[in-house]
N, C-alpha and C positions, 0 to 999 in steps of 0.2 A: 547294536545295541538301540538302532531306530526302531520305533513303534510306531506301525503304521494303522492307522484308525481303518481296517478293515469293515464300513458298518454299512446299512441302505441309507446311498447317497438321495433319495427321496425323504427321508426324514428330515422336515425344517429345522427339526430340534437339533439335529447333528448337521448343519450344514457346513461346518469347518471340514470336513470329510469335501465336499465337493469341490474345494479349491487345494486340495492336496497337502493338507498343515500334516505337519512331520513332528513329532517330540522326541526330542534328544536329551537325555536324563543326565546331568551332571554327575551324580555320585557315581556312577558307572566308568566314566571317565575319570575321576580322579582316580576311583582305585587302580584302574590300568596304567595311567600315567605315570603315578607317583609322586603328585603334587596337584595343589590346587590349581597355580597358574596353567600348569601343561595339561591339565585335565580341563579346564571350561578353555582354556583355546584350542583341544581337540574336538570338543565338542560344538565348539562355533564353528568349525572347518566342515562338520560332518552336516550341520543343519544349513550352512551355506551351499551345500553340494545338491540342496533338494529344492523345489519351491515353497517359500513361507513357511521357514524351517526354524522350531520353537527352539530354547534353551531353557530348559527347566532346571530350576537349582533346588525343588523339592523342599523347601522350606528353611534353606542352611544357607547362612550367610560365610563365605569361605574365606577364610585367612590368606589373603597372595603375597609372595616374595616379589612379585613383579607388575607391572600394569598390564592390564587385560586389554586386547585390542581387540574392536571388532571392524576386520579390513574384509568384510564379505558382505555384500546389496541382501538386503530380504530379510534380514535375520530377527528374532523376536528373542530377549533374553526377559524372564520371568521365575516370579516366586523364591526370590532369595538375597541374597547380598553377597559384595564383593568389600573385602575392609582389608588395604593394602599392610604392610607388618610395620613401614618406613612411609619418607617423606615422598611419595612419588602418588602421580596418578591413579586413581582406583581404576577411571575408565578410557579407552580412547579409542573415539571412533570415526574412520576415514571412510566408511560406505556408504552409499545411500538407504534410505528404507529402514535404517534400524530403530526398534521399537522397544523400548524396556519398560515392563510393568511389575507393578508389584516388588520394584528390586528396592534394596539398601544398598546406598556407597556412603564409605566414610574413609577417611585419610587424614594424617598428623595434619595441623595447622601452622607446621613451618616445611622448609625446603633450604638444603645446604646452598650458601651462598654463591653464586654464579648460575644456578640452575635456570634453566630456560622457561618462559613466561610459560609456554604449552603444558611444563611439565608442575607449576605450584597450581594446578588446581584440583579440584575434587572430578569431575568428567569434563573432558576436551575434547569437542563437536569439531569435525571438516568436513562434513559430507550434506548434501539436501535432506528434507526428509526426515531427519530425524524424530522420532515418538517417543514420550516419556508419560506414563500413565501411574497415577497413584505410588509415586517414586520418595524416596524420604532423601535425602543429602546433607552429609554435614562433612565438615572439614575442609581446609583446604589453605594454603599461604597466599594466593590470590582470589579467584574467583570460584564459587563450588560448582556452576555450569557457565562453561565458558563456549562461544559460538563463537566458529572464528567469520570472520566477515566478507562477506561476499559469498561464502561458501554453505552457506546453512539455509536457505532459503526453503519458505514452506514447511518448518520445524516446528512444533510445538511441543509444551510442556502445560499436562494437566495435570490437579491434583498432588497430592503429598504434600511433604514438606522441608523448606531450605532452611538451613540455620549454623553457624559459629563457625567462619574463616577467620584467620587468625588478622586483627587490627591494621588494615594496612590500605594505601589507597586503592581504588576500583576492586576491593573485595567487596561485590557483588553476589548476591542469591544468583542473580541471573545477570552475565555480560554478554552483551553481544558488541563485538569488535569493528571501528570503523573502518570503512571499505568505501572508497571510489564507486564501486561498482553497487552498492549499496544491499539492502537486508530487506529481504520483501517478505509478506504473506506469512510472518511467524504470531504464536498463539502461545500468550501463557496464562494459564485460566484455571482458579480454582486452589492456586497453592498458598499456602500459611510461609512466608518468609521473614526471619526474627535474627534479631544477633547477632547483623550482620554489619559490616560499614554501611552498603547500601542494598535498598534492595532491587531491583531491576535496573541495568544499565544498558540501553539499547541507542545504539548510536549509527545514523545514517539508515534509519528505519523505516519503510512506506507500507503502506496497506498493511499491517497489523493490527492485532489486538488483545489489549491486556485487561482483563475483564475477572470481576469475582475474585480478585487475591484481596489475602489479608496478611499484610506488609504492617511489622511495629519492631519496637524496643531498637532502634538503627540508632548507633552514636558515631557523631562525628570523631575524629582522630582530635588525640588531644593538643592542643598549645603547648608550641615548645619555647622558652627563654634559650637563647642561641647566646653563648660563650665560648672562650676558648680563640678568639680573634687571633692573625698573624696579618702583618703585612704579603701584600702579593704583589704589588706595583704603584708607585705614587701613594695616592688616595686609597688604594683598591684594596681593600682586606680580605680575606677568606675566611672561611671557618665548616667545619665537618661535622655535625653530631655524631653519625653512624660510625661503628668501630671500623676500624683500619684508614691505614694510610693509602692505599691502590684502589681505588672502587671497583667494584664487581671483580674481584683478585683475592684481596684478604680482607674483606667487608663489604657490604649491600655495594648495587652501584648507584645508590641516589646517596642524597646531602642525609636523607633521614634516614632510620630503620624501616619505616613506614611508610616510604615516599618521597617525593622530593616537593620541596616548599614550595605552595602556590600563593601564598599571601605572604608578606613580610611588611611589619609594623616597628615604627618608630617610639615608643610609648603609644598613642592611641594614634598617630598617623601611619597609613599605610603609604607606603613606599613604592616606586612604580617600577615594575619587570620588564626588563629586556631582556636581550640575550648575548651570550660571548662571555667574553672574561674581562671585559673593562668600560663596565656601567659608568654612566657620567655621574654628576651630582644627584645626590639622592636619588639614585636608581639601583638596583639588584639583579642578579640572576643566578639560578641554579641549574650548572653547568658540569659536568663530569664529575658529579656525585660532591662540588661544592658549592656553598653559598659565596659568591662574592658581592661587595656591600661597598656602595660610595657613599662617604657622609660629607666630602667637599672637606677632610682634612680632620674630620673628628673621628677618635678611636670608639669604634662599636664597640668596645669594651668598656666604654666609661658611661654607656646609656644602656637603656632596656630596649634589647631587638628582639620579637617574638616572631615563631613561626607558625604557618597554620597550614593544613592540608583540607580544603573545604570538602567535606563529607557528610553523608550522614542522608541522603536523598533518598524517599520513597520510591517513585517511579520518575525514570527520563527516559525522555525522548529526545536525542541528541543531534541537529547535524553537525559534523564535524569540518575540521578545516581543508578535510581531503580537497572539497572542491563542488560545484552545483552538479555534479552527473549524479549522485545518490539524489534518487527523489523521496523526499522526507514528510508525502502527501498522503492523506483519507487513513490515519492512524487513529483507535477509538481505544480511550482508556476510559473504562466505566465501571461503574458497580463494585468498587474497589473499596474496601477498609482498611485506612492508614493511621496508625496512632503511635504516640510516644515514640518519636523520629525529631534528631537535630536539625537537620536542615529539611528542601523542599517536601512538600506532600506528592506535589506533581510539577516536574519540570519538563518544558516541551522547548526547547532551543533550536528553531528553524532559520536564525539571521543567518547563516552560510549558505543555505538552499536557496536561491530565489524563485524557484518553483515551487516551493511548497504551499502547498493548500488543504483543506478541505480536513483538519484535524479536528477529533472532538475530544473531551474532556467532560464526562457526564455520570449523572447520578453515583457521584463518588462520597464516601463519609470518610472525613478528615478530622480527627482529634488529637488537641495537641502536639501541634507539629511547628517546624522550625525554631524546639526550642534555645536551639542555638543563638538565636537572631540573626543578625545579617551577617556572614563569616565573610564577607567583602562587598564593597558596592560596586563591586563591577559588575556581580551578578543582580537578578531581581528576585532575591530571596523573600519568600511568600509562600504561603498555603500551596495555593497554583501559582506557577510563576511561567508566564508566557512571553518569548522573546520574537519577534518577527513572524512571518507566515501571514495566508491570506484565507477569507472563509475561515477562520478557527469558531468553533462554537464550545462554550463553557457554560454547560446546561445543569439545572438539579444537583449539584451538590451542595452539601453540608460541611460547614468548615466549624469546628467546634474547637477554639483554644489556640491562637497563633503566638507566635512569640513566648517571651518571659518578662517578670520584671525589669524594667531598665532595659530589654533585648526586641525592638520595635521593627517587627514587619508587618505589612497588611496580609489581609484574608486571602485575596486576589491581587495580583498584580502585571500589566501587560505593557512591555515594550516594544517598540517601533523595528530595531533589530538594522541592521548595517546595510545590507544587501537587498532587503524590499523596499523596492521605493513607495509602493500602495500597499501597507501591510491593513488587513481588516479583521476585524471579529465581532459576534456578540456574546456578552451572557445573558442565562437565562434563567429565572428563578434559584437561582443559587444564594445561598443563607449563609452569612458572615457571624458567629457570635464571640465575642470574649478574644478579641483583635487586641494587640497591644500594641498595633500601627493602626491606619486605615483599614476599615472595612474591605474596600476596595478602592484600590489605585490604579487609575486610566493615564497612560503617559504616552496612548501611540493614538495616532488620527484613525478615523475609519471605525471606530468600535463603538459598538451601541448596547447600552444595558435596557433590559425587560425585566419586572417585577422580580428584581431582586431586594434582597431585605440584610440591611446588616444592622446590628445589634449590637450594644456595649463595647464598643470600640474606643483605646483607648485614646487615639488620635480621629479623624473625621470618619463621618461612615462612608462618604465615597468623596473621594477626592481626584480631580482631574488635574495634571500640571504637568509641567516638563521643566528640566534644568540642562537641555540640550541647546546650545550656541544655534539662531537662527530656526529652529524647529518650528513649524507650525503643526497644532496640534488642533485640527478640525474635522467634523464630521463626526464628534461625538452627540451623543445623544442616550439619558437618561429617560425613561417611560417606565412610569407606574413603579417604580421602585418607594423602600421604605426605609427609613432611617431613623431609629430610636435610641437613647442612652448612651450620646456620644459623646464623649470630654472634649473635645474641639470642634469647628463648626461641621456640622451635620452634612451637609455637602459644599464644600471649598473648588473653585476653579480658581486655582491659583499660578497667576502669571508673574510673582514677585521673586522668582529667581533669578541670583546675583549675575548669571550668565543672559546674555544679550537674544535673550529668545526669539523667534519671528511673534507669533500671535496664538490666544486659544479661543476656539469658537466651541459655546458648547451650549444644547435644547436639554429643558429643563422640562418636562410635559407629563402633567398628572401623577408627582409624587406626593408621597406620606411623609411630611416632618414633622416627628411629633416628638416631646416629652425630651427634649437631647439637653446637656447640661453646659450648651456655651449658644454658639450663635445657630441660627437655623441654616439658610445660604447665602455664601457669603464668595464674592467676586473680589480677587485682591488684584489690581493692575499693577506695571511696573511701577517703579519710582520716580522716574523721568519720560518717559513715553508708554503710549497706549499700548498696552500686552494683551487685553482681554477687552475682545469686540465680539460684534454679530451673535449675540447669547440671547436667550430669555427664558422666563421662566411665566409657564402656562398651567393656567386650571390644578395649583397644588393644593394642597393643606398644609396649610404651615402654623403649626400650634401648640401654644405651652413650652415654647423654648425660652432658656434663660436670659439671653439678650437680643440684640435685633436678630427680627426675623428673614429680612432679608437686607442685606448690607452689599452697596459698592462702594470701593476703596481703593485709592492708588489712580492712576491712570487707566479708564475704562471708557468705550463709548459702545454706543449702539447697543444698548440690553434694553429690552422689553419685560416686563413685571405687568402682566395682563391678568384678569380672572382666576385672580388665586383667593385665599381664607384664609388671613392671618387674624390671630387671636390667642391672648395669652390671660391667664390668670395668676401669673408667677408677678410678685412684686419688681419693679423697675426693669421690666424687659419693655421693649417697644416693636413695631413694623419695619417700616422701611427707613432707610438709611442713605441716601448717597451723599460722599464726599466732593469736598471740592473740586478736584481733578475728575470730577466725571461728567461728560459729554454727550450729546443726543441721545440721551437716554428718555425713556418714555414709561410712563406708570399709569396702567386705565384698568376700569372695574373690578379693580380688588374689591372687597369687605375687611372692615378692621373693626376689630374690638379690643381692648387695652386699654386696661386702667391707668397708664403712662402714654407716653407719646406717640401716636399711629405714624406720624411718617415727620423725617427730620431731613429737609433739602438742601443742603449748603450749598450745592452749584448752581449758580445764578442762569444757567442755561437750559435746567433740563425744562421739557414739556411734559405736559399734560393733556389728555385727553380728560372730559368731563363726566363723572357718571351716576345716572339715574337710579336715582334709590327711593323708595318709600317717602311719601310727604312726612315732615317731620311735628310731631306732636305738639312743640313748643322751641321758644328761642335757643335753647338750651341742649336740644338733643342729640342724640350721639351721629355722629357724620364728621368728614374730612374735607379738607380744602379741595375745594373742585366739585362736591356732590352737587347734585339738584334735582327737586322732582316738581311735580307739576299735579295741581288739582283743577277743577270747573274756574275755580277762581282766582290763583296765584299761580307765580312762579317762586320756585324757594332755591337759596343758592346758601351753600356753607362757603363762608369765607373765609373761615378758619375753625380749625378742631373744636367742635361742638357748639358753632356758632354760627348761627342763620339768619336771613335775610330774605325777605318775601317782595315780590311784586302785584300789585293789584292788577288783574287783569280789565281793560276797557275795550270797548267797540271802537273802532274808528272808521 
């Protein structure tokens, strides 16, 4: 049944002969074995007995009554399909160096209660160097392609499409499971992933590439109102939405049919999750197929309790809680198109990997992402969200449409994470348009933004802020960025959080802050102590914003505003304003052109350097307090706005 290609090995066009490729046709084996599954299995065994054996399906998709397993190394399956008759995995790969090419794999999107997770997928891989080229996958009770953590290094999926698992937690197009050993050198390229719960979920993955994929139409799992509570013990009640009273036996093993509750709300308040069956007051847990909730004596059945399972993520690289052994470094997520997704466009969670460095998110186009808004406050929901990591680069991405009306999330959000003492990164040449929150939100120290653009943000164009108690947010710089048409302060350095933060220090250099619907650049300090200091605004164009063009308010100190051009034709707008609690701040060498007030200096301790300007033509010429000019006969001083005095020069 083997067809040996006995041709001239010197012919370059027939180079496959030189490596001994042998093709085994499935049709012959099916006829001999009497069933599709047995025939395919026999062809695989035969192909495995020769170097680089090929199993050719001859363009036929075979309906199988059992899972097809490839347990011999180096085999290629091509030109056909495997379609199970029941709710079981189409293909299981347990040997290294298996390739599938131009194949179709499809299965039912359900599985019987108690089915092992390995058998709930469309294709399950537990071996290194698995390769998929231009294959189409559909249907699963869990993930479509499931790569076993720590076992699938150097695997790749290129081309083809992935669609349609059941709506359940972790029902991703591609799922790389967590492993302390890590997952390395994976490539996912040129795939169309759509109509899944999540796109690509890669746990504990490093040195890998996710490039040129199209990911769209990802819906988060539904919010469920929890009813049917019963007293478990004391003030603790429990509830189960899934069928059956014996989880994993007569019903799903989780409290919901589509997975365990991840976020629990009482009304609009997110309650604290703990473990075990004895949560404290206003705490809850999802344990052994039930939700346990303690509201301090209140019956949960008398209030509205809602369950969420966060989902709808486009591309995720996640360092799990397994530990720091897995090296989640040097991943590249580039040139993907991600659209119409309820969750993150791109999410990189590096907080659990203290050594994570050098990850890159570059050249991606995100459109209509995070449509469900911030599904929980414990995750940095955004078009691109990053937690932790050092030397992270976010460059040349276009993010268009983030969040929805009433569902505010930023275009890009960076958090420091818990395990990274010195996180760092840069955002370069990235554009955010039409965000329902801030365009960019920098909440981690040691991040820079260079030549980024925020347009039409419902919040600030760029926000630099933290609400973490004691956190010192320093080493942040904004260079050559442009912010237009923001609804809140265009650039907002905000230290006004209720938590007792450490300090925020930001350098704003050469930015264009133009035509915004609120303030230009705003520094908001603490209400009782200095929380914003050691900042500067230098060389910026700040023009035609509606209110103050530079505002320093609250307890702030040591802020330099110098060599900027501030101007506006907007009625009622003003230039520079410093409130009463501002100390040790300096303003000099700025140019002002306003119909209204150029400078408002409430604080009595402000210090100002004088500015040399052109000689005024008259006593009422344009000028601001502190300006001076010199010619051959006089020295001119502007003692208040548009009010000049002169001193005649004489010999002595």
